[in-house]
C-alpha atoms as a printed R data frame, in Angstrom:
   type eleno elety resid chain resno       x      y       z
1  ATOM     1    CA   MET     A     1 169.926 50.366 141.121
2  ATOM     2    CA   VAL     A     2 168.763 51.732 143.880
3  ATOM     3    CA   LEU     A     3 170.625 54.181 145.747
4  ATOM     4    CA   ASN     A     4 169.414 55.146 149.893
5  ATOM     5    CA   TRP     A     5 170.352 56.909 152.243
6  ATOM     6    CA   SER     A     6 170.039 58.483 155.817
7  ATOM     7    CA   ALA     A     7 168.459 61.690 155.298
8  ATOM     8    CA   ALA     A     8 170.779 64.309 156.634
9  ATOM     9    CA   THR     A     9 169.998 67.235 159.940
10 ATOM    10    CA   PRO     A    10 167.553 70.279 159.101
11 ATOM    11    CA   PRO     A    11 167.277 72.207 157.381
12 ATOM    12    CA   VAL     A    12 167.732 70.022 154.196
13 ATOM    13    CA   LEU     A    13 166.514 71.275 151.107
14 ATOM    14    CA   GLY     A    14 166.888 67.814 149.083
15 ATOM    15    CA   TYR     A    15 169.278 65.698 147.682
16 ATOM    16    CA   VAL     A    16 171.493 65.456 144.431
17 ATOM    17    CA   VAL     A    17 173.292 63.113 142.519
18 ATOM    18    CA   ASP     A    18 175.700 62.997 141.054
19 ATOM    19    CA   TYR     A    19 178.217 60.625 138.768
20 ATOM    20    CA   ALA     A    20 181.953 59.400 138.054
21 ATOM    21    CA   PRO     A    21 182.691 56.432 135.559
22 ATOM    22    CA   ASP     A    22 185.772 55.850 138.960
23 ATOM    23    CA   LEU     A    23 187.221 57.673 141.167
24 ATOM    24    CA   ASN     A    24 189.790 59.563 139.690
25 ATOM    25    CA   THR     A    25 186.859 61.196 137.767
26 ATOM    26    CA   PRO     A    26 185.355 64.624 139.470
27 ATOM    27    CA   PHE     A    27 182.072 63.955 139.991
28 ATOM    28    CA   THR     A    28 180.678 66.434 137.565
29 ATOM    29    CA   ASN     A    29 177.793 64.453 135.941
30 ATOM    30    CA   ARG     A    30 175.030 65.644 137.410
31 ATOM    31    CA   LEU     A    31 171.802 62.956 137.560
32 ATOM    32    CA   THR     A    32 169.096 64.747 139.066
33 ATOM    33    CA   ALA     A    33 167.967 67.090 137.470
34 ATOM    34    CA   ASP     A    34 165.675 69.265 140.512
35 ATOM    35    CA   LEU     A    35 166.395 68.047 144.387
36 ATOM    36    CA   VAL     A    36 165.518 64.676 145.067
37 ATOM    37    CA   THR     A    37 162.936 65.381 148.244
38 ATOM    38    CA   GLY     A    38 163.475 61.679 149.705
39 ATOM    39    CA   THR     A    39 166.007 59.719 150.708
40 ATOM    40    CA   SER     A    40 166.595 57.217 147.982
41 ATOM    41    CA   TRP     A    41 166.586 58.125 144.211
42 ATOM    42    CA   THR     A    42 166.267 54.832 141.234
43 ATOM    43    CA   ASP     A    43 168.976 55.625 138.559
44 ATOM    44    CA   PRO     A    44 166.745 54.869 135.292
45 ATOM    45    CA   ASP     A    45 170.272 53.886 132.871
46 ATOM    46    CA   ALA     A    46 172.129 52.014 136.046
47 ATOM    47    CA   GLY     A    47 172.550 48.972 133.205
48 ATOM    48    CA   ARG     A    48 174.947 51.472 131.451
49 ATOM    49    CA   ARG     A    49 176.742 52.684 134.279
50 ATOM    50    CA   ARG     A    50 179.763 50.789 136.289
51 ATOM    51    CA   GLY     A    51 181.121 53.851 138.355
52 ATOM    52    CA   GLN     A    52 180.033 55.733 141.533
53 ATOM    53    CA   TYR     A    53 176.677 57.689 142.744
54 ATOM    54    CA   LEU     A    54 177.778 60.716 145.147
55 ATOM    55    CA   VAL     A    55 175.041 62.035 146.968
56 ATOM    56    CA   ARG     A    56 175.267 65.317 148.885
57 ATOM    57    CA   ALA     A    57 172.760 67.136 150.768
58 ATOM    58    CA   ALA     A    58 171.108 70.854 149.473
59 ATOM    59    CA   ALA     A    59 170.823 73.492 151.763
60 ATOM    60    CA   LEU     A    60 170.611 76.905 151.602
61 ATOM    61    CA   GLU     A    61 172.722 79.340 153.425
62 ATOM    62    CA   THR     A    62 172.027 82.716 154.336
63 ATOM    63    CA   THR     A    63 174.731 85.599 155.085
64 ATOM    64    CA   GLY     A    64 175.227 89.071 155.022
65 ATOM    65    CA   SER     A    65 176.404 89.307 151.073
66 ATOM    66    CA   GLY     A    66 172.832 86.767 150.527
67 ATOM    67    CA   SER     A    67 171.487 83.312 150.413
68 ATOM    68    CA   PHE     A    68 173.131 80.649 148.366
69 ATOM    69    CA   ILE     A    69 172.622 76.593 148.136
70 ATOM    70    CA   ASN     A    70 175.200 74.660 150.185
71 ATOM    71    CA   LEU     A    71 176.283 71.457 149.096
72 ATOM    72    CA   SER     A    72 177.286 68.910 151.696
73 ATOM    73    CA   GLN     A    73 180.598 66.493 151.162
74 ATOM    74    CA   GLY     A    74 178.250 63.614 149.970
75 ATOM    75    CA   VAL     A    75 178.217 60.063 149.968
76 ATOM    76    CA   ILE     A    76 180.158 57.695 147.827
77 ATOM    77    CA   ALA     A    77 178.816 54.528 146.776
78 ATOM    78    CA   ALA     A    78 179.309 52.342 144.245
79 ATOM    79    CA   PRO     A    79 176.798 49.705 142.259
């Protein structure tokens, strides 16, 4: 399965893709070890997945306490 999405408003470092077998299960299965820098990703194991994917943008946030990666709420896609 190929996931395509629109680019998030800058500044964005990249995107993460998570997976859940159904909408009643948390999206705790990270499918991308590294940030995806483009706006598409192909799941190499798509044939065995029947649940939902969650794509979230990752942005670097800096506060008085330091910096951290902030993930957006995301967009859900089903095969």
